[in-house]
C-alpha positions in Angstrom: 11.5 -11.4 -15.7 13.8 -13.0 -13.2 13.4 -11.2 -10.0 16.5 -11.7 -7.3 17.1 -10.6 -3.4 18.0 -7.8 -2.8 21.2 -7.1 -1.0 21.4 -7.8 2.4 20.9 -4.8 5.0 23.7 -5.0 8.4 22.0 -4.8 11.7 22.9 -1.3 12.1 21.0 -0.4 8.8 18.1 -2.3 10.3 17.9 -1.1 13.6 18.1 2.4 12.3 15.4 1.9 9.5 13.4 0.5 12.9 13.8 3.7 14.9 13.1 6.2 12.0 9.9 4.7 11.0 8.5 4.7 14.7 9.5 8.2 14.7 7.4 9.2 11.8 4.5 7.0 12.6 4.5 6.9 17.0 0.6 6.3 16.8 0.6 3.3 14.3 2.6 1.5 16.4 1.4 2.0 20.2 -0.1 -1.3 19.8 2.5 -3.2 18.0 5.2 -2.9 20.6 7.6 -3.9 17.6 9.5 -0.9 19.2 10.6 -3.1 22.4 12.1 -6.0 20.2 14.0 -4.0 18.4 15.4 -1.9 21.5 16.6 -5.0 23.0 17.7 -6.5 19.8 19.9 -3.5 19.6 21.1 -3.3 23.0 22.4 -6.6 23.3 24.3 -6.9 20.5 26.4 -5.0 17.2 27.1 -6.3 13.8 30.8 -6.0 15.2 30.6 -8.9 17.8 31.4 -12.5 17.7 29.1 -14.7 15.0 27.6 -17.3 17.5 26.3 -14.2 20.0 25.2 -12.3 17.4 23.2 -15.2 16.0 21.7 -15.9 19.7 20.9 -12.5 19.6 19.2 -12.6 16.0 17.2 -15.4 17.0 15.8 -14.1 20.4 14.7 -10.6 18.2 13.0 -13.4 15.5 11.0 -15.1 18.8 10.2 -11.1 20.0 8.9 -10.3 16.5 6.8 -13.2 16.0 5.1 -12.8 19.3 3.8 -9.5 17.5 2.3 -10.8 15.1 -1.4 -10.5 16.1 -1.2 -7.0 16.8 1.5 -5.8 14.1 -0.2 -7.5 11.4 -0.1 -4.8 8.4 2.2 -2.4 10.0 5.1 -1.6 7.5 8.0 -1.2 10.3 6.6 -4.9 11.3 7.1 -6.1 7.9 10.7 -4.7 7.6 11.3 -6.1 10.5 10.5 -9.7 9.0 12.5 -8.8 6.1 15.6 -7.8 7.6 15.6 -11.0 10.2 15.3 -12.9 7.1 18.2 -11.3 5.0 20.6 -10.8 7.8 20.1 -14.8 9.0 21.3 -15.6 5.6 24.0 -13.2 5.6 25.3 -14.4 8.8 24.5 -18.2 8.2 22.5 -18.6 11.3 20.4 -21.2 11.8 16.8 -20.1 13.0 17.2 -23.6 15.5 19.2 -22.7 18.4 20.1 -21.4 21.7 17.8 -17.7 23.0 18.8 -15.6 25.4 17.6 -12.9 27.1 19.7 -10.1 25.6 22.0 -8.5 28.1 22.2 -4.7 27.9 25.6 -3.6 26.4 26.5 -0.2 25.3 27.2 -0.1 21.5 30.7 0.4 19.6 30.9 3.7 18.1 29.8 3.4 14.1 32.1 2.2 11.6 32.0 4.3 8.9 31.6 2.7 5.8 34.3 1.8 3.0 34.2 4.3 -0.1 31.4 2.5 -2.8 33.0 1.3 -5.7 30.6 1.3 -8.6 31.2 -1.1 -10.6 29.5 -1.5 -14.0 26.7 -4.2 -14.5 27.2 -6.8 -17.0 23.8 -6.9 -17.7 22.4 -3.2 -17.1 18.8 -4.6 -18.4 18.3 -6.0 -15.3 17.6 -2.1 -14.0 14.9 -1.6 -16.5 11.9 -4.1 -16.4 10.4 -4.4 -19.8 14.3 -4.4 -21.0 15.1 -7.6 -18.8 12.0 -9.4 -20.0 12.8 -12.6 -22.6 13.1 -12.0 -25.9 9.9 -13.5 -26.9 8.1 -13.2 -23.9 4.4 -11.2 -24.5 4.2 -7.3 -23.7 4.0 -7.0 -19.7 0.2 -6.3 -18.6 0.0 -2.9 -16.4 -2.7 -2.8 -13.8 -3.9 0.4 -11.7 -5.0 1.2 -8.8 -6.2 4.9 -7.1 -7.1 6.1 -3.9 -9.1 9.3 -3.1 -11.1 11.7 -1.5 -13.7 10.0 1.3 -12.0 8.0 0.6 -12.8 5.7 -2.6 -10.7 3.1 -3.9 -10.0 1.7 -7.3 -8.2 -2.2 -6.9 -5.7 -3.7 -9.6 -8.8 -5.6 -10.9 -10.7 -2.5 -11.4 -13.2 -2.6 -8.4 -14.5 0.6 -7.3 -15.6 1.2 -3.6 -16.3 3.8 -0.8 -14.4 2.7 2.4 -14.3 3.9 5.9 -10.9 2.8 7.3 -9.9 5.1 9.6 -6.2 4.9 11.0 -3.5 3.5 9.1 -4.0 0.8 6.6 -1.7 -0.9 3.8 -2.8 -0.2 0.3 0.4 -2.6 -1.3 2.8 -4.9 0.1 5.1 -7.1 -2.0 8.9 -7.9 -2.8 9.5 -4.8 -4.0 7.7 -1.7 -2.6 5.1 -1.2 0.6 2.4 1.8 0.8 0.7 2.5 3.6 -1.9 5.6 4.0 -3.4 7.0 7.7 -6.4 8.3 7.0 -9.0 10.6 9.3 -12.1 12.0 9.9 -13.2 15.0 7.4 -16.3 15.7 9.5 -16.0 15.1 13.1 -18.6 12.1 13.9 -18.9 11.1 10.6 -17.6 7.6 9.1 -16.2 9.6 5.9 -12.0 10.0 6.2 -9.5 11.3 3.7 -5.8 10.4 3.8 -3.9 12.6 5.7 -0.5 10.7 5.7 1.2 8.4 3.2 4.4 6.3 3.3 6.1 4.5 0.3 9.1 1.9 1.1 11.2 0.7 -2.0 13.4 -2.3 -1.0 17.0 -3.0 -1.9 17.0 -4.6 -5.7 19.9 -6.2 -6.9 23.0 -3.7 -8.2 19.5 -1.5 -8.8 19.0 0.5 -6.1 19.2 0.7 -2.3 16.5 1.0 0.4 14.3 4.1 0.4 11.3 5.8 1.9 8.8 8.5 0.8 7.0 10.1 3.3 4.0 12.7 2.5 1.6 14.0 5.0 -1.0 17.5 4.7 1.1 20.8 3.5 4.4 18.4 3.2 4.4 16.9 0.0 8.1 16.5 -0.6 10.1 16.4 -3.7 12.8 13.8 -2.1 13.3 10.5 -0.3 13.4 10.1 3.2 16.7 10.8 3.2 17.4 13.8 1.0 17.8 11.8 -2.2 16.1 11.7 -5.1 17.4 8.8 -6.7 18.0 5.0 -5.9 21.1 5.8 -4.1 24.9 5.1 -5.2 24.3 2.0 -7.3 24.6 0.6 -11.2 20.9 1.3 -11.7 20.2 4.3 -9.3 18.3 6.3 -11.8 15.3 3.8 -12.2 14.3 5.2 -9.2 13.7 8.6 -9.1 11.0 11.4 -7.8 10.0 14.5 -10.2 8.0 17.2 -8.7 5.4 18.2 -11.1 3.8 21.2 -8.8 5.5 22.1 -5.8 3.7 21.1 -2.8 1.1 19.5 -5.1 1.9 16.8 -7.4 5.1 14.3 -7.1 5.8 11.4 -9.7 7.9 8.3 -8.6 9.6 6.5 -11.6 10.6 2.9 -10.6 11.6 1.2 -14.1 13.4 -1.1 -12.5 9.9 -2.4 -11.6 8.1 -1.2 -14.6 5.9 0.8 -11.7 4.9 4.6 -11.6 3.1 6.3 -8.7 1.3 10.0 -8.6 0.9 11.7 -5.4 -1.1 14.6 -4.6 -2.3 17.0 -2.0 -5.4 18.5 -2.9 -7.1 20.7 -0.3 -5.9 19.4 2.6 -6.0 15.8 1.4 -3.8 13.3 -0.1 -4.4 11.1 -3.3 -2.3 8.2 -4.7 -2.3 6.1 -7.8 0.0 3.9 -9.4 0.6 1.7 -12.6 2.6 -1.6 -12.2 2.6 -5.0 -13.8 0.6 -7.5 -12.8 4.0 -9.4 -12.1 5.0 -7.3 -9.8 1.9 -7.1 -8.1 1.3 -10.7 -7.9 5.0 -11.0 -6.0 3.7 -11.1 -2.3 5.6 -12.8 0.5 2.9 -13.3 2.8 0.4 -15.6 1.1 -1.5 -15.6 4.4 -2.3 -11.7 4.9 -2.8 -10.3 1.5 -6.0 -9.9 2.0 -5.3 -6.7 4.3 -3.6 -4.9 1.4 -6.3 -3.1 -0.1 -5.2 -2.1 -3.3 -5.4 -6.0 -4.6 -8.6 -7.3 -2.7 -10.4 -3.8 -1.7 -11.5 -2.7 1.6 -12.9 -5.8 4.2 -16.7 -6.0 4.0 -17.1 -4.1 7.5 -15.3 -1.1 5.9 -17.4 -0.2 2.8 -19.9 2.3 2.5 -22.4 1.8 -0.1 -22.8 5.4 -1.5 -26.0 4.5 -3.8 -27.7 4.1 -1.0 -26.6 7.1 1.0 -27.5 8.9 -2.7 -30.6 7.7 -2.5 -31.2 8.8 0.6 -30.0 12.0 0.1 -32.2 12.5 -3.3 -35.1 11.7 -0.9 -34.1 13.9 2.1 -34.4 16.8 -0.6 -38.1 15.7 -1.3 -38.8 15.3 1.8 -36.5 17.9 3.4 -37.8 17.6 6.7 -40.7 20.0 6.0 -37.9 21.7 3.6 -37.4 20.9 0.3 -34.1 21.3 -1.3 -32.9 21.8 2.6 -28.7 21.6 2.2 -26.5 18.8 3.3 -23.3 20.5 4.5 -23.9 23.1 2.0 -25.1 21.2 -0.7 -28.7 20.0 -2.2 -28.1 16.9 -4.1 -28.9 19.5 -7.7 -26.2 21.9 -6.6 -23.7 19.0 -5.6 -24.3 17.5 -9.2 -24.1 20.6 -10.9 -20.4 21.2 -9.3 -19.4 17.9 -10.1 -20.7 18.1 -13.8 -18.2 21.4 -14.4 -15.2 18.7 -14.3 -16.8 15.3 -14.4 -19.1 15.5 -17.7 -19.7 11.8 -17.8 -21.8 10.6 -15.1 -19.4 7.6 -13.9 -18.2 6.0 -10.5 -15.6 9.0 -10.5 -18.8 11.7 -10.9 -20.7 9.8 -8.1 -18.1 9.7 -5.9 -17.3 13.4 -6.0 -21.5 14.4 -5.2 -20.8 11.8 -2.2 -18.2 13.6 -1.1 -19.9 17.2 -1.8 -22.8 15.5 0.5 -20.8 14.0 3.2 -18.1 17.0 3.5 -19.0 20.1 1.8 -15.9 20.1 1.1 -15.4 21.8 -2.3 -11.7 20.5 -3.1 -13.0 16.9 -3.4 -14.3 18.1 -6.4 -10.8 18.3 -7.8 -9.5 15.1 -5.8 -11.9 13.3 -8.2 -11.0 15.1 -11.6 -7.4 14.8 -10.9 -8.0 10.8 -9.8 -9.4 10.0 -13.3 -7.0 12.0 -14.6 -4.2 9.7 -13.5 -6.4 6.7 -14.7 -5.9 8.5 -18.3 -2.0 8.6 -17.4 -1.7 5.1 -15.8 -4.5 2.7 -16.7 -3.6 0.7 -19.9 -6.7 0.2 -21.5 -9.0 2.7 -22.5 -12.2 0.8 -22.5 -12.1 1.1 -18.8 -11.5 4.3 -18.4 -14.9 4.8 -16.9 -16.5 2.2 -14.8 -20.2 2.2 -14.8 -22.4 1.2 -11.3 -23.7 -1.9 -13.9 -19.9 -3.0 -13.5 -19.2 -2.9 -10.0 -22.8 -4.9 -9.8 -21.3 -7.3 -12.2 -18.0 -7.7 -10.4 -20.1 -8.2 -6.9 -22.5 -10.7 -8.3 -19.9 -12.8 -10.6 -17.4 -13.0 -6.7 -21.0 -14.3 -5.2 -21.7 -16.8 -8.4 -17.9 -18.4 -7.7 -18.9 -18.8 -4.1 -22.0 -19.8 -4.6 -20.5 -22.7 -7.2 -17.6 -23.4 -4.6 -20.2 -24.4 -1.8 -22.5 -26.1 -4.4 -19.2 -28.4 -5.5 -18.5 -29.1 -1.6 -22.1 -30.3 -1.0 -21.7 -32.7 -4.0 -18.4 -33.6 -2.6 -19.8 -34.2 0.8 -22.6 -36.3 -0.5 -20.4 -38.8 -3.0 -18.0 -39.3 0.0 -21.5 -40.0 2.7 -23.0 -42.2 -0.2 -19.7 -44.4 -0.7 -18.9 -44.6 3.0 -22.8 -46.0 3.5 -22.2 -48.8 0.6 -19.0 -49.8 2.2 -20.8 -50.3 5.5 
């Protein structure tokens, strides 16, 4: 499938979007300082000003955003600003090289009302349907799955299963077509266990199919519409290829993005949110920033220093039940190891990693709703994963994946050493 660039937004649209985002997520941007760059650009020019002046202000805006790269990496507002600047540079034929001036304050003109949209039918409506847009003789697309739930537990697109700390705002997905960010808060004060309390999804504008849309959910607020109140992709020809379907009011929402072959499921279970997605490999790998892709959890998993080995936690919990600090069977947060296993067994009869994550969550938090979180996460796997043989994951699977990664790394080191030795020998012979 050949994916094209979306229509370029106006300066007003870019600024309005970033301002809305920052209002929704002030805590996530306190260190990022992207607001300062945005407000300076907004004060210095407008989309109706002279072209040369606009390009000068845009270059100053670009320099300001680049200076925030270290503190803003992984922040959705920062990456949205980057994307908007590139589109505006192209739209106004601005060169990246040229004068940049300190912005001067200007009273912005009243907003210009856009002309009425003229809905011109597409000559190729299949461009807004992922599978129909593929070449006729192409192999069927390979769909992948990522899930994020509970305390929290992550199943990556590569079927790695991890338990993570990741407190605060973290990006799950960031590619050419959409971005997903979660905010995790501590479940129990003083504990490293966290769970998702906020979720933001940004669908970027795409050809004649959809306008840019943002979906935001948080605890006790699972809307059945995008942030602008709409339920589809806007007024373009393929707008209905992006739509929100409310399955259970306040508890279960499904977002269908057929133009990129993607389905997203968002749930609220107890006080926390869960996330699951089905996405073609081509879309998964359509990355914009190769250097920063290790930040996105669904692609490469949690950083090593953010991972929790719940097998060790489980072993210690079982041992503490035996030793019991002098009281065998003493409960941890209201559950003993045996009672946690029994409760999880009611919903998850197979002792796979979803079952083990349920036991971990009950022991670490005492919140019985995490039983349902693990159950629904597995139900989403059955609905979204393309390979039924991989529905269940077991500890041996993750151990094998980890061992494979270590072997691959060891082989790379060995090859590097051999190359160095050969080069050294060759250099010695020449001397």
